[in-house]
Backbone bond lengths (Angstrom), bond angles and torsions (degrees), N, CA, C in turn:
res aa  C-N    CA-C-N  psi(-1)  N-CA   C-N-CA  omega(-1)  CA-C   N-CA-C  phi
1 M - - - 1.380 - - 1.548 113.12 -
2 K 1.287 111.14 -49.47 1.456 121.43 -177.42 1.512 110.39 -60.47
3 Q 1.393 116.68 -39.02 1.363 121.28 179.51 1.659 112.67 -68.20
4 I 1.341 110.40 -35.07 1.504 109.49 178.27 1.385 111.98 -75.72
5 V 1.357 124.14 -30.77 1.466 123.23 175.14 1.558 106.78 -66.95
6 A 1.225 116.83 -40.36 1.581 115.67 -178.76 1.464 109.55 -67.98
7 I 1.275 119.63 -39.79 1.513 120.80 177.98 1.564 112.67 -64.61
8 V 1.301 114.55 -39.38 1.563 117.94 177.75 1.467 105.84 -66.05
9 F 1.354 120.61 -45.65 1.478 122.86 -175.87 1.504 112.41 -58.83
10 C 1.347 111.58 -41.78 1.555 120.65 -178.11 1.601 106.62 -67.19
11 L 1.274 118.50 -42.68 1.490 122.74 -179.41 1.527 109.22 -66.55
12 L 1.314 119.33 -41.26 1.505 121.78 179.00 1.503 108.31 -65.29
13 A 1.357 114.80 -41.69 1.487 117.03 -179.06 1.523 114.74 -65.04
14 L 1.315 118.50 -35.59 1.426 127.76 172.02 1.535 112.51 -61.20
15 I 1.372 113.53 -49.51 1.437 119.91 -177.32 1.549 108.57 -61.63
16 F 1.362 119.16 -51.57 1.419 119.71 -178.30 1.525 112.22 -63.81
17 Q 1.370 113.48 -36.97 1.504 112.87 178.59 1.436 112.57 -63.71
18 G 1.280 119.31 -40.96 1.514 121.83 179.96 1.455 112.37 -69.96
19 H 1.303 119.30 -29.57 1.498 127.16 174.93 1.566 110.00 -64.42
20 A 1.343 115.29 -51.03 1.405 120.02 -177.70 1.505 112.44 -71.51
21 Q 1.293 121.81 -27.76 1.505 123.47 173.73 1.422 109.95 -74.17
22 S 1.355 125.96 -34.59 1.442 129.65 -178.86 1.499 107.31 -67.60
23 E 1.338 121.79 -35.89 1.359 120.35 -176.93 1.537 112.75 -72.46
24 I 1.300 113.08 -30.94 1.580 115.74 177.89 1.498 110.40 -82.43
25 N 1.375 122.40 -37.44 1.393 122.64 179.86 1.538 116.80 -68.34
26 F 1.266 117.93 -23.10 1.451 116.87 -177.24 1.529 116.09 -106.07
27 V 1.193 116.36 27.98 1.495 120.46 179.70 1.635 104.17 -79.26
28 D 1.400 105.73 126.29 1.444 111.19 -175.24 1.509 113.65 -88.38
29 T 1.252 114.85 114.81 1.499 121.73 177.96 1.361 117.86 -131.84
30 T 1.423 123.11 133.28 1.391 127.08 176.86 1.528 108.26 -121.34
31 V 1.362 113.31 137.68 1.475 114.04 176.47 1.587 106.58 -117.01
32 Y 1.255 117.78 133.79 1.457 121.67 178.80 1.657 108.09 -119.71
33 I 1.266 112.31 147.10 1.485 114.22 164.03 1.471 108.74 -119.77
34 N 1.380 113.76 128.31 1.427 119.51 179.45 1.571 106.95 -121.52
35 G 1.280 116.68 128.67 1.411 117.35 -178.03 1.595 113.06 -136.15
36 K 1.331 114.80 155.06 1.438 119.05 179.48 1.610 106.03 -131.69
37 I 1.318 113.47 131.09 1.413 115.88 173.55 1.560 111.07 -89.50
38 L 1.266 115.52 120.13 1.446 118.32 -177.36 1.500 109.81 -78.16
39 S 1.334 115.60 141.98 1.580 121.51 -175.22 1.476 103.31 -83.36
40 L 1.327 114.32 144.76 1.408 127.49 175.27 1.487 111.40 -99.25
41 P 1.406 113.30 140.57 1.447 116.92 179.25 1.549 107.98 -57.26
42 G 1.317 115.64 131.12 1.478 121.62 177.08 1.475 108.50 71.53
43 S 1.336 122.39 26.27 1.435 121.88 -177.23 1.546 111.62 -70.95
44 S 1.271 116.62 132.52 1.479 121.85 178.32 1.554 113.31 -92.64
45 S 1.410 109.75 -13.40 1.451 111.60 -174.47 1.426 112.29 -82.29
46 E 1.371 116.00 124.13 1.494 117.57 173.08 1.510 110.06 -113.23
47 K 1.318 117.17 7.50 1.486 119.18 179.10 1.608 107.37 -132.03
48 Y 1.369 112.56 130.82 1.439 117.09 173.88 1.515 108.50 -129.82
49 L 1.357 116.92 151.76 1.327 122.85 -179.09 1.563 107.16 -120.68
50 V 1.260 118.07 124.55 1.458 119.75 175.16 1.451 109.36 -120.12
51 E 1.339 114.88 127.49 1.533 121.64 -175.19 1.543 112.04 -123.13
52 L 1.328 116.41 133.28 1.418 122.05 174.90 1.526 105.45 -107.82
53 S 1.343 119.60 122.23 1.435 120.20 176.35 1.541 112.10 -139.39
54 D 1.321 115.38 170.82 1.473 123.09 171.25 1.441 106.85 -134.20
55 E 1.420 113.28 -159.64 1.477 115.48 -174.53 1.540 111.48 -71.42
56 K 1.290 118.62 -8.50 1.453 121.25 -175.17 1.653 104.79 -93.97
57 G 1.405 117.49 -12.24 1.464 113.65 -168.65 1.401 116.01 126.74
58 V 1.442 119.82 -174.45 1.361 122.81 179.71 1.531 111.01 -75.45
59 L 1.324 114.34 126.53 1.460 123.79 -179.91 1.470 113.68 -91.66
60 N 1.372 121.24 -39.75 1.411 125.83 176.81 1.502 108.32 -163.81
61 H 1.303 113.15 163.57 1.453 123.63 -174.61 1.472 115.63 -153.32
62 Y 1.262 117.00 161.06 1.391 124.32 172.49 1.543 108.37 -133.31
63 T 1.305 113.40 138.84 1.492 121.35 173.17 1.477 104.17 -110.21
64 L 1.257 119.38 111.25 1.513 121.85 -178.79 1.485 111.74 -108.53
65 S 1.256 112.82 135.65 1.491 122.98 179.59 1.560 115.03 -150.90
66 K 1.246 116.40 171.44 1.462 126.48 176.43 1.473 107.90 55.07
67 G 1.294 120.78 52.76 1.482 125.24 174.05 1.403 113.87 85.14
68 K 1.353 125.99 -11.97 1.486 126.23 179.11 1.486 109.17 -75.17
69 R 1.259 119.95 120.18 1.472 119.76 -177.71 1.537 114.45 -128.58
70 T 1.312 117.81 11.02 1.494 120.94 -174.70 1.477 105.47 -110.94
71 F 1.428 111.35 153.59 1.487 116.33 -179.57 1.616 107.02 -149.79
72 R 1.255 115.19 161.60 1.538 118.06 -177.03 1.579 107.38 -149.92
73 F 1.213 117.75 133.39 1.485 124.23 178.46 1.590 106.01 -129.60
74 E 1.295 114.63 143.05 1.515 118.40 169.57 1.528 104.33 -98.64
75 L 1.311 115.65 137.88 1.463 123.42 -179.37 1.541 113.11 -115.39
76 K 1.273 113.94 152.68 1.468 119.73 174.90 1.467 108.71 -89.08
77 R 1.295 115.57 148.71 1.544 122.44 171.95 1.525 107.30 -68.65
78 Y 1.372 109.52 159.47 1.524 120.88 -177.72 1.470 112.35 49.30
79 H 1.362 119.42 55.87 1.516 121.88 -177.66 1.485 105.45 -146.79
80 T 1.224 119.79 151.99 1.474 129.08 168.62 1.383 111.02 -111.33
81 Y 1.339 117.63 129.95 1.474 126.81 -178.60 1.462 112.05 -120.67
82 T 1.338 115.40 160.22 1.449 120.50 170.57 1.626 105.50 -124.80
83 L 1.343 115.51 128.37 1.362 125.12 174.97 1.407 108.47 -104.53
84 R 1.368 122.23 125.48 1.538 130.67 179.11 1.419 108.36 -118.93
85 I 1.317 124.13 122.72 1.461 127.63 179.58 1.576 105.35 -121.52
86 E 1.332 114.66 122.23 1.452 121.21 -176.15 1.577 108.32 -124.44
87 G 1.284 118.69 149.70 1.426 124.61 164.81 1.456 114.12 -143.79
88 D 1.304 118.92 146.77 1.446 126.74 -178.79 1.620 110.37 -51.64
89 G 1.191 113.85 115.71 1.541 120.99 178.38 1.486 111.73 84.17
90 Y 1.377 118.64 12.47 1.489 122.16 173.86 1.451 117.73 -127.03
91 L 1.260 116.78 153.65 1.410 123.91 -176.81 1.614 109.20 -71.53
92 A 1.246 119.72 130.24 1.432 123.96 176.05 1.469 114.91 -61.41
93 K 1.274 116.71 136.78 1.500 118.34 175.85 1.533 108.24 -112.82
94 I 1.298 114.14 142.08 1.383 122.91 -173.27 1.544 111.08 -123.47
95 M 1.286 121.94 136.06 1.394 127.32 176.44 1.382 112.71 -126.63
96 T 1.370 125.52 144.71 1.412 126.24 174.86 1.618 107.24 -109.28
97 L 1.284 117.44 132.27 1.449 122.92 178.45 1.484 114.98 -124.73
98 N 1.398 115.88 123.08 1.372 124.38 -176.71 1.352 112.40 -109.71
99 T 1.364 125.67 114.95 1.421 127.19 -172.36 1.578 114.31 -100.72
100 D 1.469 115.92 18.33 1.426 119.37 176.39 1.514 104.70 -65.31
101 M 1.319 116.22 143.86 1.591 125.03 176.82 1.418 106.52 -159.21
102 P 1.338 119.55 166.95 1.417 124.66 176.53 1.580 108.89 -65.75
103 A 1.318 112.37 149.40 1.434 118.25 -171.57 1.547 110.71 -68.65
104 N 1.363 119.92 -21.73 1.434 122.66 179.65 1.483 112.74 -91.59
105 S 1.372 119.77 5.16 1.467 120.07 178.43 1.575 108.21 -79.64
106 G 1.278 114.36 127.39 1.411 116.66 -173.58 1.544 106.21 -128.35
107 G 1.407 111.75 168.04 1.462 122.76 174.85 1.519 109.21 96.92
108 N 1.342 112.25 -174.92 1.462 121.68 -173.76 1.618 109.11 -94.47
109 F 1.250 113.28 135.57 1.558 114.66 178.49 1.563 102.99 -120.00
110 A 1.208 118.16 136.05 1.482 125.13 176.01 1.573 107.42 -118.33
111 I 1.276 117.24 123.17 1.438 123.36 174.33 1.580 104.57 -102.77
112 R 1.278 116.84 109.43 1.475 121.51 -176.12 1.424 109.18 -115.91
113 F 1.322 116.25 140.29 1.540 118.74 176.09 1.548 109.84 -155.74
114 N 1.381 113.28 165.62 1.355 121.01 166.89 1.523 109.56 -118.70
115 I 1.332 116.81 144.97 1.458 118.13 -177.69 1.498 108.53 -137.03
116 R 1.347 113.04 146.56 1.499 120.75 177.82 1.530 107.78 -117.68
117 L 1.301 120.44 124.62 1.404 123.81 170.34 1.526 114.26 -75.10
118 Q 1.303 115.49 158.79 1.422 122.93 176.77 1.490 110.03 -111.29
119 S 1.359 111.19 142.75 1.524 113.65 -179.69 1.472 113.85 -72.80
120 L 1.290 123.55 148.44 1.455 126.11 -177.87 1.573 110.52 -61.63
121 K 1.345 113.26 -21.84 1.448 112.47 176.22 1.562 115.21 -67.29
122 E 1.461 108.89 -36.06 1.514 111.75 172.85 1.597 113.74 -70.12
123 A 1.171 113.05 -33.01 1.556 122.91 177.36 1.461 119.12 -64.27
124 V 1.279 119.26 -17.12 1.415 118.08 -178.49 1.535 115.12 -62.59
125 S 1.325 114.48 -25.69 1.482 115.83 178.87 1.552 112.10 -88.95
126 F 1.305 117.93 -7.64 1.375 121.41 177.77 1.558 110.57 -69.65
127 S 1.437 111.24 142.94 1.554 123.38 177.08 1.476 103.24 -56.47
128 P 1.345 122.86 133.82 1.514 124.19 173.56 1.525 109.13 -62.89
129 K 1.282 119.37 -32.89 1.513 118.10 176.66 1.441 116.52 -63.98
130 V 1.286 117.29 -29.15 1.412 120.14 -176.82 1.468 114.57 -88.26
131 R 1.381 119.56 -20.43 1.464 126.55 -177.45 1.670 111.38 -57.00
132 E 1.274 112.74 -34.71 1.491 111.16 -176.07 1.526 112.97 -103.44
133 L 1.372 118.05 12.72 1.460 124.33 175.98 1.581 108.19 -86.60
134 P 1.300 119.01 141.89 1.460 121.13 175.55 1.444 111.32 -54.95
135 V 1.317 114.92 144.75 1.510 121.33 173.40 1.498 109.05 -89.66
136 A 1.283 123.24 -8.87 1.496 124.55 -178.36 1.516 109.68 -157.13
137 L 1.403 111.62 144.72 1.476 121.00 171.59 1.610 102.06 -118.96
138 I 1.240 109.89 125.50 1.443 119.74 178.35 1.555 108.71 -119.01
139 R 1.426 112.95 124.77 1.445 119.78 -174.22 1.514 112.40 -147.58
140 Y 1.298 118.62 163.02 1.392 121.76 174.07 1.451 110.93 -76.60
141 D 1.452 113.39 139.31 1.412 118.56 -176.67 1.559 102.52 -116.79
142 L 1.351 114.44 122.64 1.444 122.32 -177.56 1.668 112.15 -64.30
143 L 1.282 117.74 -34.79 1.424 116.58 178.29 1.571 114.45 -77.60
144 A 1.343 117.03 -37.01 1.433 118.75 177.02 1.401 115.51 -79.88
145 E 1.393 116.35 -17.89 1.526 128.41 -177.36 1.570 110.38 57.12
146 T 1.260 115.46 42.21 1.473 122.08 -178.58 1.446 108.49 -160.25
147 F 1.306 123.13 174.73 1.431 129.22 176.97 1.435 111.92 -81.54
148 V 1.318 125.45 139.66 1.351 128.66 -178.01 1.459 113.11 -135.78
149 Y 1.330 115.90 154.34 1.408 122.78 178.63 1.530 109.94 -94.61
150 D 1.346 115.17 119.66 1.515 116.25 -172.73 1.489 106.93 -77.66
151 L 1.376 109.71 105.65 1.492 116.32 179.94 1.532 115.97 -72.24
152 S 1.329 117.32 -32.57 1.493 114.59 178.16 1.506 112.78 -59.24
153 Y 1.290 120.11 -44.73 1.373 126.23 177.97 1.519 113.44 -61.03
154 A 1.300 115.88 -47.89 1.539 122.01 178.68 1.521 108.76 -62.51
155 T 1.358 115.41 -39.07 1.519 116.82 -178.10 1.526 110.24 -65.64
156 Q 1.313 116.28 -44.13 1.477 121.24 179.17 1.570 110.03 -64.06
157 I 1.289 119.05 -39.64 1.530 117.56 -178.56 1.467 105.99 -73.63
158 K 1.356 121.77 -40.45 1.345 116.05 -173.43 1.557 112.87 -74.28
159 M 1.332 121.92 -25.48 1.411 123.06 168.92 1.415 114.17 -64.84
160 E 1.321 118.70 -42.32 1.426 125.90 172.52 1.470 114.84 -58.67
161 T 1.375 110.22 -43.62 1.531 111.97 -178.58 1.518 111.32 -68.00
162 Y 1.350 116.67 -52.01 1.337 120.55 -176.27 1.515 120.43 -79.05
163 K 1.305 114.36 -25.67 1.443 120.67 -172.59 1.468 113.92 56.79
164 R 1.383 116.65 36.89 1.371 122.36 -178.46 1.458 108.62 -161.67
165 P 1.473 122.12 162.85 1.345 119.98 -176.62 1.570 120.22 -58.26
166 I 1.241 118.66 148.77 1.470 120.48 -174.13 1.539 109.63 -72.47
167 T 1.385 120.91 133.86 1.432 123.92 174.30 1.408 112.41 -106.47
168 E 1.331 120.29 -30.85 1.525 118.11 -177.71 1.576 102.26 -156.08
169 P 1.300 110.74 158.03 1.578 117.02 -179.73 1.541 111.00 -74.08
170 A 1.349 117.62 151.55 1.323 122.12 176.25 1.478 115.09 -60.07
171 I 1.376 116.64 -36.02 1.467 123.24 170.53 1.561 110.92 -139.75
172 V 1.245 115.44 162.83 1.479 121.46 177.14 1.472 108.45 -121.62
173 L 1.405 116.79 120.58 1.419 118.57 176.69 1.421 109.96 -89.25
174 V 1.229 117.73 146.04 1.529 128.00 177.14 1.441 104.97 -112.79
175 R 1.405 116.98 117.00 1.460 120.92 177.73 1.457 110.64 -82.61
176 V 1.380 119.04 128.31 1.472 123.12 179.52 1.531 105.88 -141.61
177 K 1.298 111.85 161.93 1.405 118.97 179.28 1.559 105.22 -121.54
178 E 1.342 117.51 128.65 1.510 111.79 176.44 1.501 109.72 -105.49
């Protein structure tokens, strides 16, 4: 009798364990990044390159021209990406995006931002070490339950880059719900 009770208990434990795991594993979540390159007064650049990459290399890219300055990428969960934005005559801007989030977070997330590139003329005074660092880190915040722009990192990089007080953020995130 004790053996039968033990077997039934083990079977019930396996059934409930499998049920709880399936609820967490099948949460449908999509993460998108939507960006817009802001035009500069007197801008001569009519061509922009936007690349999405990871540790394996370039995954996708946009070549924007003739006034088109918006882009959109779909991102996988639990992944780290690098976004590189270049324009003729402008310093490339790099962002790091981390899509790690709790397993039970569901729904669609849209990371939206506007970005302004800086001319190479302005960049000659930048430290060469700083030029290839990301200008932003974007990650999931557990308390806010959404993706956020890490201001402390951006502030530190910007101060090192300019060697003067900060006047505007490197990017501006627009919070939206889809």
